[in-house]
C-alpha positions as CSV (number, residue, x, y, z in Angstrom):
1,M,123.3,97.8,127.7
2,S,124.4,96.4,124.3
3,R,125.5,99.2,121.9
4,L,125.8,97.4,118.5
5,I,127.7,99.3,115.9
6,G,126.3,99.1,112.3
7,P,126.0,101.1,109.2
8,A,122.9,102.9,108.0
9,A,119.5,101.5,107.4
10,L,117.9,99.5,104.6
11,A,115.5,101.2,102.4
12,L,113.3,98.5,100.9
13,G,110.5,100.1,98.8
14,L,107.1,100.7,99.9
15,A,104.4,98.5,98.5
16,T,103.3,101.7,96.5
17,L,100.5,101.9,94.4
18,A,98.6,104.9,94.4
19,P,84.5,110.7,96.2
20,V,84.4,114.2,96.1
21,L,85.6,115.5,99.4
22,A,82.6,115.9,101.7
23,D,84.3,118.4,104.0
24,S,87.3,120.7,103.0
25,T,87.7,121.9,106.6
26,G,88.5,118.6,108.2
27,A,86.0,119.2,110.9
28,H,85.7,116.3,113.3
29,A,85.9,115.5,117.0
30,A,89.5,116.3,118.2
31,P,91.5,113.2,118.9
32,T,92.8,112.8,122.4
33,P,96.3,114.2,122.6
34,D,99.1,112.2,124.4
35,C,101.9,114.8,124.0
36,A,104.3,112.1,125.1
37,T,107.7,112.6,126.7
38,A,110.5,110.9,124.8
39,F,112.6,108.4,126.6
40,P,116.3,108.9,125.9
41,V,118.0,106.0,123.8
42,A,121.0,106.4,126.0
43,D,119.1,105.3,129.1
44,L,117.9,102.1,127.4
45,T,119.0,98.8,129.0
46,D,119.1,95.1,127.7
47,G,115.9,93.3,128.8
48,Q,114.1,96.5,129.6
49,T,110.5,95.9,129.6
50,V,108.2,97.8,127.2
51,N,104.5,98.1,126.2
52,G,102.9,99.5,123.1
53,L,99.6,100.2,121.3
54,T,98.5,99.1,117.8
55,V,95.3,98.2,116.0
56,S,94.7,94.7,114.3
57,S,90.9,95.1,113.9
58,G,88.7,98.1,114.0
59,T,89.9,101.4,115.3
60,T,90.7,100.8,119.0
61,P,94.3,100.4,119.8
62,E,95.4,97.2,121.5
63,P,98.2,96.6,123.8
64,F,101.3,94.6,123.2
65,T,104.3,93.9,125.3
66,G,108.0,93.4,124.8
67,E,111.6,93.8,125.8
68,V,114.7,95.7,124.6
69,L,117.3,93.5,122.9
70,G,119.8,96.4,122.2
71,V,120.6,99.4,120.1
72,L,122.1,99.4,116.6
73,E,124.2,102.5,116.6
74,D,123.7,104.4,113.3
75,G,121.2,101.6,112.3
76,I,118.8,104.0,110.4
77,A,121.3,106.7,109.3
78,P,124.4,108.3,110.7
79,G,123.5,109.7,114.0
80,L,120.1,107.9,114.0
81,D,120.1,104.6,116.0
82,M,117.7,101.7,115.7
83,I,116.4,100.1,118.9
84,M,115.9,96.4,118.5
85,M,112.9,94.8,120.5
86,R,111.1,91.6,120.8
87,L,107.4,92.2,120.9
88,D,104.4,90.0,121.9
89,S,100.6,90.0,121.9
90,P,97.8,87.6,120.8
91,A,97.7,89.4,117.5
92,I,101.3,89.3,116.9
93,A,101.3,85.6,117.8
94,D,98.4,84.9,115.4
95,A,100.2,86.7,112.6
96,G,103.6,85.0,113.2
97,G,105.1,88.4,114.0
98,I,104.9,92.1,113.2
99,W,103.0,93.2,110.1
100,Q,102.8,95.8,107.3
101,G,100.7,98.6,108.7
102,M,102.1,98.4,112.2
103,S,104.7,101.1,111.3
104,G,104.3,103.9,113.7
105,S,103.1,101.8,116.7
106,P,104.3,103.5,119.8
107,V,106.5,101.7,122.2
108,Y,106.6,102.8,125.9
109,D,108.9,102.3,128.8
110,D,107.0,100.2,131.5
111,A,108.3,102.1,134.4
112,T,108.0,105.7,133.4
113,G,105.4,105.5,130.5
114,D,107.7,107.6,128.4
115,L,107.7,107.1,124.7
116,I,110.7,105.2,123.5
117,G,109.9,105.2,119.8
118,A,107.8,103.7,116.9
119,V,107.8,100.3,115.4
120,A,109.3,100.7,111.9
121,Y,111.5,97.9,110.8
122,G,111.5,94.1,110.6
123,L,114.0,91.5,109.9
124,A,114.6,91.1,106.2
125,W,114.5,87.4,106.5
126,G,110.9,87.2,107.0
127,T,108.1,87.4,109.7
128,T,109.2,87.6,113.3
129,P,108.3,89.4,116.5
130,V,111.7,91.2,116.5
131,A,111.2,94.8,115.5
132,G,113.3,97.7,114.7
133,V,112.2,100.9,116.6
134,T,112.9,104.5,115.5
135,P,113.7,106.7,118.5
136,F,110.9,109.1,119.3
137,E,113.5,111.7,120.4
138,D,114.5,111.9,116.8
139,M,111.1,111.8,115.0
140,D,110.9,115.5,114.9
141,D,114.3,115.8,113.4
142,Y,113.5,116.5,109.7
143,L,117.1,117.5,108.8
144,A,118.2,113.9,109.0
145,P,120.4,112.8,106.0
146,P,118.9,110.6,103.2
147,L,118.1,107.1,104.0
148,A,120.9,104.5,103.2
149,A,120.3,101.4,101.2
150,K,120.7,98.7,103.7
151,V,121.0,97.8,107.4
152,E,123.7,95.3,107.7
153,V,124.1,93.1,110.7
154,T,127.4,91.8,111.8
155,R,128.0,88.3,112.9
156,A,128.0,89.5,116.7
157,E,124.9,91.4,116.2
158,A,123.2,88.5,114.5
159,R,124.1,86.2,117.5
160,A,122.6,88.8,119.9
161,I,119.3,88.7,117.8
162,S,119.3,84.9,117.5
163,A,119.5,84.6,121.2
164,T,115.8,85.4,121.3
165,G,115.1,82.0,119.7
166,E,113.1,83.6,116.9
167,V,115.6,83.3,114.0
168,T,118.8,81.6,113.4
169,T,122.1,83.5,113.3
170,S,122.3,83.1,109.5
171,Q,118.7,84.5,109.2
172,A,119.4,87.5,111.4
173,E,122.5,88.3,109.3
174,Q,120.2,89.2,106.5
175,G,119.8,92.5,108.4
176,F,116.6,94.7,108.9
177,R,114.4,96.3,106.4
178,R,111.8,99.0,106.7
179,L,108.2,97.5,107.3
180,P,106.4,98.2,104.1
181,V,103.4,100.5,104.4
182,P,100.4,98.6,103.0
183,M,99.7,101.2,100.1
184,G,96.3,100.3,98.7
185,I,94.0,101.3,96.0
186,S,90.3,100.9,95.5
187,G,88.1,101.4,92.4
188,V,90.3,99.4,90.1
189,D,91.4,95.7,90.3
190,V,95.0,95.6,91.3
191,D,95.6,92.8,88.9
192,R,94.5,95.1,86.1
193,L,97.2,97.6,87.2
194,A,99.7,94.7,87.3
195,G,98.8,93.7,83.8
196,A,99.1,97.2,82.2
197,D,102.0,98.5,80.0
198,R,105.0,99.5,81.9
199,K,104.4,103.3,82.2
200,P,106.2,105.5,84.7
201,Y,103.0,106.5,86.4
202,I,101.5,103.1,86.8
203,N,102.0,101.2,90.1
204,R,102.0,97.6,89.2
205,N,102.5,96.4,92.7
206,A,99.5,98.0,94.5
207,T,97.3,96.0,96.9
208,G,93.5,96.4,97.5
209,I,92.1,98.6,100.0
210,G,88.5,99.7,100.9
211,R,87.0,102.7,99.4
212,S,87.0,105.9,101.5
213,N,84.0,106.1,103.6
214,P,83.7,109.0,106.4
215,A,81.6,106.4,108.4
216,A,84.6,104.0,108.4
217,A,86.5,106.0,111.0
218,D,86.2,109.4,112.6
219,G,89.0,111.8,113.2
220,D,88.9,111.2,116.9
221,A,90.3,107.7,116.2
222,L,93.7,109.4,115.4
223,V,95.2,108.5,118.8
224,A,98.5,107.0,119.8
225,G,98.4,103.4,118.5
226,G,95.5,104.1,116.3
227,N,95.3,103.7,112.6
228,L,96.8,106.5,110.4
229,A,96.2,106.8,106.7
230,A,98.1,109.0,104.4
231,A,95.9,109.4,101.2
232,L,96.9,110.3,97.6
233,S,93.3,110.2,96.4
234,L,89.8,109.6,97.7
235,G,86.6,108.8,95.9
236,D,86.0,106.4,93.0
237,V,89.8,105.6,93.3
238,T,91.0,105.7,96.7
239,S,94.8,105.4,97.1
240,A,96.5,105.6,100.5
241,G,99.1,104.0,102.8
242,V,98.0,102.7,106.2
243,G,100.2,102.8,109.3
244,T,99.9,103.8,112.9
245,V,99.9,107.1,114.9
246,T,102.8,107.4,117.2
247,S,101.9,110.5,119.0
248,V,99.4,113.4,119.0
249,C,100.2,116.8,120.5
250,D,99.0,120.5,119.9
251,G,97.0,119.7,116.8
252,R,99.8,117.7,115.2
253,L,100.7,114.0,114.9
254,V,103.6,111.9,113.9
255,G,103.5,108.3,112.7
256,F,104.9,105.5,110.6
257,G,108.6,105.7,112.1
258,H,109.9,105.9,108.6
259,P,109.1,107.7,105.2
260,M,106.2,106.7,103.2
261,R,107.6,108.0,99.9
262,F,110.4,110.2,101.3
263,A,108.9,113.2,99.5
264,G,109.9,115.9,102.2
265,P,107.3,118.6,102.2
266,T,104.1,117.1,100.9
267,S,100.3,117.5,101.1
268,Y,98.8,113.9,101.6
269,G,95.4,113.7,103.0
270,L,95.5,112.7,106.8
271,A,92.7,110.3,107.7
272,A,91.7,107.7,110.2
273,A,91.1,104.1,109.1
274,D,89.1,101.1,110.2
275,A,91.2,97.9,110.1
276,I,89.4,94.9,108.9
277,Y,92.0,92.2,109.7
278,I,95.6,91.2,109.6
279,Q,96.2,89.1,106.5
280,E,98.9,86.5,107.0
281,D,101.3,85.9,104.2
282,P,103.2,82.6,104.2
283,L,105.8,84.1,101.7
284,G,106.3,87.5,103.1
285,V,105.3,89.9,106.0
286,P,101.6,89.9,107.1
287,F,99.7,93.1,106.2
288,K,96.8,95.1,107.4
289,L,93.7,95.5,105.4
290,A,91.6,98.7,106.1
291,N,88.9,101.1,105.0
292,I,89.9,104.8,104.9
293,G,87.8,107.1,107.0
294,E,87.2,110.9,106.9
295,L,90.0,113.4,106.2
296,A,91.0,115.1,109.3
297,G,93.9,117.1,108.1
298,T,97.0,117.3,105.9
299,I,100.3,115.3,106.1
300,T,102.8,118.1,105.7
301,D,106.0,116.2,106.0
302,D,107.3,112.7,104.7
303,R,110.7,112.4,106.3
304,L,113.4,109.9,107.3
305,T,112.0,109.4,110.9
306,G,108.2,109.3,109.8
307,I,105.4,111.3,108.5
308,S,103.8,114.3,110.4
309,G,100.9,116.4,109.8
310,A,98.4,119.0,111.0
311,L,94.9,118.3,112.1
312,G,92.3,120.7,110.5
313,P,92.3,121.9,107.0
314,V,92.6,119.1,104.3
315,P,94.5,119.3,101.0
316,E,93.2,121.2,98.0
317,A,91.9,118.4,95.5
318,I,92.2,118.0,91.8
319,P,88.9,116.7,90.6
320,F,89.0,113.8,88.0
321,T,85.7,112.7,86.3
322,S,85.2,109.7,84.0
323,D,81.8,109.7,82.3
324,L,81.1,106.6,80.3
325,T,78.1,105.3,78.3
326,F,77.7,101.7,76.9
327,G,74.2,101.4,75.4
328,T,71.8,101.7,78.3
329,R,74.5,101.6,80.9
330,H,76.0,104.9,82.0
331,R,78.2,105.8,85.0
332,V,80.2,108.9,86.3
333,G,83.3,108.1,88.4
334,E,84.6,110.9,90.5
335,T,87.9,111.1,92.3
336,D,89.6,113.8,94.3
337,V,93.4,113.6,93.8
338,L,95.3,115.2,96.7
339,V,98.8,114.8,95.3
340,A,99.7,116.3,92.0
341,E,102.5,113.8,91.3
342,S,100.0,111.0,91.5
343,L,97.5,112.4,89.1
344,A,98.4,110.5,86.1
345,G,98.3,107.1,87.7
346,I,95.0,107.9,89.5
347,V,93.6,109.0,86.0
348,F,94.7,105.8,84.5
349,G,93.4,103.6,87.3
350,G,90.2,105.5,87.5
351,S,89.6,105.3,83.7
352,V,90.3,101.4,83.8
353,G,88.0,100.9,86.7
354,N,85.2,102.9,85.2
355,H,85.5,101.0,82.0
356,D,85.4,97.6,83.9
357,R,82.1,98.8,85.5
358,V,80.4,100.0,82.5
359,F,81.8,97.8,79.7
360,D,81.9,95.0,82.4
361,E,84.3,92.8,80.6
362,I,87.9,92.5,79.2
363,G,87.0,92.5,75.6
364,R,87.0,93.9,72.2
365,G,85.2,97.1,71.3
366,S,85.5,100.7,70.2
367,E,85.0,104.2,71.9
368,V,84.8,107.8,70.9
369,Q,86.4,109.7,73.7
370,T,86.6,113.5,74.4
371,W,88.8,114.8,77.4
372,M,89.6,118.1,78.8
373,I,92.4,119.2,81.1
374,E,92.4,122.5,82.8
375,G,95.1,124.3,84.8
376,T,97.4,127.3,85.0
377,D,100.7,127.9,83.4
378,A,104.0,129.1,84.8
379,T,102.8,132.7,84.9
380,G,99.5,131.7,86.7
381,A,97.5,132.2,83.5
382,P,94.7,129.7,83.0
383,F,94.8,127.1,80.1
384,S,92.4,124.6,78.9
385,V,93.1,121.7,76.3
386,T,90.4,119.5,74.9
387,Y,91.1,116.4,72.6
388,S,88.9,113.8,70.8
389,D,89.9,110.4,69.3
390,R,88.4,107.0,68.4
391,Y,89.9,103.9,70.0
392,L,89.7,100.3,68.8
393,A,90.7,97.4,70.9
394,N,91.0,93.8,69.7
395,F,91.6,92.5,73.3
396,D,91.1,95.0,76.2
397,L,89.2,98.2,75.4
398,A,89.8,99.6,78.9
399,Y,93.5,99.7,78.5
400,E,93.4,101.1,74.9
401,A,91.1,103.9,75.8
402,S,93.0,104.9,79.0
403,Y,96.6,105.3,78.1
404,G,96.3,108.4,75.9
405,L,94.9,110.8,78.5
406,A,97.2,109.5,81.4
407,D,100.2,110.1,79.2
408,V,99.3,113.6,78.6
409,V,98.7,114.2,82.3
410,W,101.9,112.7,83.3
411,V,103.8,115.0,80.9
412,L,102.0,118.1,82.0
413,S,102.4,117.2,85.7
414,R,106.2,117.2,85.1
415,L,106.5,120.7,83.7
416,A,107.8,123.4,85.8
417,G,105.3,125.8,87.0
418,V,102.4,124.1,85.4
419,E,99.5,123.1,87.7
420,I,96.6,121.0,86.6
421,T,93.3,122.0,88.4
422,S,90.9,119.4,86.8
423,V,90.8,116.5,84.5
424,A,87.6,115.1,82.7
425,S,86.9,112.4,80.2
426,I,83.6,111.5,78.4
427,G,83.5,108.2,76.4
428,D,80.9,106.4,74.3
429,I,81.5,102.8,74.0
430,S,80.3,100.3,71.4
431,R,81.0,96.7,70.3
432,E,82.1,97.8,66.9
433,T,85.3,96.0,66.0
434,D,85.5,96.8,62.3
435,S,88.1,99.1,60.9
436,Y,89.2,100.5,57.6
437,S,92.4,99.4,55.8
438,V,94.2,101.4,53.2
439,R,93.7,99.6,50.1
440,K,95.1,101.7,47.3
441,V,95.9,105.1,46.0
442,E,94.5,106.5,42.7
443,Q,95.4,109.7,40.7
444,K,92.9,111.6,38.7
445,R,93.9,111.9,35.1
446,R,92.0,112.9,31.9
447,S,91.0,109.2,31.4
448,G,89.6,109.0,35.0
449,W,91.1,107.5,38.1
450,V,94.1,105.4,37.6
451,N,95.6,103.2,40.4
452,V,99.2,104.4,41.1
453,T,99.8,102.3,44.0
454,K,102.3,100.1,42.1
455,K,103.1,102.9,39.6
456,A,104.3,106.4,39.9
457,A,102.0,109.4,40.0
458,S,103.0,111.9,37.4
459,I,102.3,115.6,37.6
460,Q,103.2,118.8,35.7
461,A,105.0,121.3,37.9
462,G,102.7,124.3,38.7
463,R,99.6,122.1,38.7
464,T,97.5,120.3,41.3
465,L,98.1,116.7,42.2
466,R,94.7,115.0,42.7
467,L,94.6,111.8,44.6
468,R,92.1,109.6,46.4
469,V,92.9,106.9,48.9
470,T,90.6,103.9,48.9
471,L,89.7,102.4,52.3
472,V,87.8,99.1,52.8
473,S,86.1,97.4,55.6
474,G,84.6,94.1,54.8
475,T,82.4,94.8,51.8
476,A,82.3,98.5,52.5
477,T,84.4,100.9,50.6
478,T,85.0,104.8,50.9
479,T,87.5,107.2,49.5
480,V,89.4,110.0,51.1
481,P,90.4,113.0,48.6
482,V,94.0,114.3,48.8
483,S,95.0,117.3,46.8
484,L,98.3,119.1,46.7
485,D,99.5,122.0,44.6
486,I,102.9,121.3,43.2
487,P,105.3,124.3,43.0
488,K,107.0,125.0,39.7
489,R,110.3,124.8,41.5
490,L,109.9,121.1,41.7
491,A,110.0,120.6,37.9
492,G,112.2,117.4,37.3
493,S,112.0,116.3,40.9
494,R,111.1,112.9,42.3
495,G,109.5,112.1,45.6
496,S,106.8,109.8,47.3
497,M,103.6,110.0,49.1
498,A,102.6,107.7,52.2
499,A,98.9,107.2,52.9
500,I,98.9,106.1,56.4
501,G,96.1,105.1,58.7
502,G,95.9,107.1,61.8
503,N,95.9,104.0,64.1
504,E,99.2,103.1,62.6
505,I,100.8,106.4,63.7
506,Y,102.7,106.7,67.0
507,S,104.4,109.8,68.0
508,E,107.1,110.4,70.7
509,D,106.5,114.2,70.3
510,I,104.3,114.5,73.5
511,F,107.0,112.9,75.8
512,E,109.7,115.1,74.4
513,A,107.8,118.3,75.3
514,D,109.6,120.7,77.7
515,T,106.9,123.4,77.8
516,L,103.3,123.7,77.8
517,E,103.4,125.1,74.3
518,D,105.2,122.0,73.2
519,V,102.4,119.8,74.5
520,L,99.7,122.0,73.0
521,A,101.5,121.9,69.6
522,A,102.0,118.1,69.7
523,L,98.3,117.6,70.4
524,E,97.3,120.1,67.7
525,D,99.6,118.2,65.1
526,S,98.5,114.8,66.1
527,T,96.4,112.6,63.8
528,R,93.4,110.8,65.2
529,N,93.1,107.0,64.8
530,D,90.1,107.6,62.5
531,Q,91.8,109.8,60.0
532,V,94.2,109.2,57.1
533,E,97.5,111.2,57.1
534,S,99.2,111.7,53.7
535,D,102.9,112.5,54.0
536,F,104.7,114.0,50.9
537,R,108.4,114.0,50.3
538,I,109.3,115.6,47.0
539,G,112.6,117.0,45.7
540,R,115.9,117.6,47.6
541,G,117.9,120.5,49.0
542,E,116.4,124.0,48.9
543,R,113.8,123.0,46.5
544,K,112.3,120.2,48.6
545,L,108.7,119.9,49.7
546,R,107.8,118.2,52.9
547,T,104.1,118.3,54.0
548,S,101.4,116.3,55.6
549,L,97.6,116.4,54.9
550,V,95.1,114.9,57.3
551,S,91.7,113.8,56.3
552,E,88.4,114.5,58.0
553,E,87.4,112.2,60.7
554,L,85.9,108.9,59.6
555,D,83.3,106.5,61.3
556,L,85.9,103.7,61.9
557,V,89.5,103.6,62.9
558,V,91.9,103.4,60.0
559,D,94.8,100.8,59.7
560,G,97.4,100.1,57.2
561,A,99.3,102.2,54.7
562,K,100.2,102.5,51.0
563,F,103.2,104.1,49.3
564,I,103.4,105.7,45.9
565,D,106.2,107.3,43.9
566,I,105.8,110.8,42.5
567,R,107.4,112.2,39.2
568,V,107.2,116.0,38.6
569,K,107.5,116.9,34.9
């Protein structure tokens, strides 16, 4: 038996994205358990014949065959070997090799029927039938050390792999990498996510997947070799990773053979899936396309040797609702988010997706939007925050109207002890593309209104400075009154006032929040896009005056700014 010595395993990133739950109990026909016996890695021999199960289409596992090539000692992590095998089946031959979504496929010893392990790794060079298998005898070991960055292959090991005739020695020397789990998302075009701003919560590399549908696959399809989905959300936006069940026993199952997100203890939705087909990829590894079936339990652990979960109760969901109206078009999108850390990304994707359905174009427009976030603080006390704003987009309204809410959700979800229990958004879309621009600032004097935009406003200390900001939109004009009492202590001082359209103001305060109170204060102090903020800075030292006055809401977004000098007599 070849015992190949190599360092720990390559951790290539997952192809990560990310309806109301019909049944919170996970009631379904119980899948057939296999309660497999582990085959010891120490007893493996070169050329040992094996067989396995996986799904390329539908829900029924199909057989494949193979042989053991050797064992890469410490290949996954210190003390955790990788078994190298060459696999074969009509589906593997058609795809050109093993595929994304095959992770977790059980491999059995031909002679005893004992479970050797789960397909989990493929050659980093490209698509081949050569697979790295995670030993089943280690798949319940959740105390394994963190996954290392790469599985190197020595020259001698590369020659052993190249002897299969599938790759050259130089190609084999590129090592193994974890088979990506085909993380998918439905309800929003993945190209829309890829084109979004670089936000920490947006997965710009997601792939498409079918919408969750209990009819797609029942829980009894969760058998060894069957499709296994780990869901972050279900409904309007379904986000899930699809792999394969390795073994089922005593109401629990294991699968994948490697981490999905390496989250440790977690609460993904556990579901069956219906494979549509294996998509060939001439530039990479083929991948499985699937529809997600009914929830059948909860994935409780996302560990080095795979994911595992309990059949039965399903995770508690955080509902997100997007209610949009555009003329006679109206739609309410509903998504149940199962993983709190994914909430902001799902909210963004759900908002963009619903805008695309209702507005039905990438285009200019405006929207008046109100959203509400409910949850509990670190003491368990409930909180609720509501915010409204007007958005104007000269290119893509869906993006413009979706970032704000997702930003706040992302900040709140990172605060210690804060738990969000629901998110809802209501928007009214129009084709309005006009906006106000700040044209001038005038001061009320005895002689009337005087333009002080290019002059200084002059005021006696102890009196009220009366200004008005003129806004224009095409041929329309409106004014915003601004009044400020000037304290006597400012006599002899100079200063300035900036009249700024709300659409010009961008604040980082929300991202610097450390507590729930900080977030609420930042929202309370924020200026809407359809308001005018007048910032005063008069005097220095202990006599200085710093204040901001915000106008009432207007009927259009306000752009631009004007600055004036102020002299206090």
